[in-house]
C-alpha positions in Angstrom: 83.5 93.0 83.5 81.5 91.1 80.6 81.9 87.4 80.2 84.8 86.7 77.8 86.3 90.3 78.5 90.0 90.4 79.3 91.4 92.2 82.3 93.5 95.1 80.6 94.7 96.9 83.7 97.2 95.8 86.5 95.5 96.0 89.8 97.2 99.0 91.8 97.8 96.7 94.8 99.5 93.9 92.9 102.4 92.5 95.0 105.4 90.2 94.1 105.6 88.0 96.9 108.8 86.0 95.8 109.5 83.0 94.0 108.6 79.3 94.7 110.4 76.0 93.6 108.4 72.7 93.2 109.7 70.1 95.4 110.7 66.4 94.2 107.1 65.5 94.5 105.8 69.0 92.8 104.5 70.6 95.8 105.0 74.3 96.2 105.0 76.4 99.4 103.5 79.8 99.3 105.2 82.6 101.1 104.0 83.5 104.8 103.2 86.9 103.5 101.2 86.0 100.8 99.0 83.5 102.7 98.7 86.0 105.4 97.7 88.9 103.2 95.5 86.9 100.9 93.9 85.0 103.8 94.7 81.5 102.7 94.4 78.8 105.4 95.6 75.0 105.1 92.9 73.3 102.7 91.9 76.7 101.0 91.0 75.9 97.4 93.1 77.5 94.8 92.6 77.7 91.2 95.6 77.1 88.9 95.6 78.4 85.3 98.3 78.0 82.6 99.5 78.7 79.3 101.8 76.0 77.9 102.8 78.1 74.7 103.7 81.3 76.9 104.9 79.1 79.8 102.9 81.1 82.3 100.9 80.1 85.4 98.3 82.0 87.5 97.5 80.8 90.8 94.4 82.5 92.6 92.0 81.8 95.4 88.9 79.8 94.9 85.7 80.7 93.4 84.4 82.9 96.3 87.5 85.2 96.1 87.6 85.2 92.3 84.2 85.7 90.7 85.6 87.7 87.8 87.8 84.7 86.8 85.0 82.3 87.0 83.1 84.8 84.4 86.0 84.9 82.1 85.7 80.9 81.9 82.1 80.9 81.2 81.1 80.5 77.6 80.2 83.8 76.0 76.7 84.3 75.5 75.5 85.1 71.9 
């Protein structure tokens, strides 16, 4: 995928792991199945992306697990 390109296909293995609700101090707990299947350990870095206009949030493992997202965030070479 080239820098600046948008992903247009939904991954075949996309899973809905459930819902989470922020606590009073705004913390969220990730479902056990999601942590296990995605290999998330305590202290694992996560990236949080959001769009205020669309009220959307994307949470993904850190840079080692999401190199394509880092490419999307890089300035487009002209």
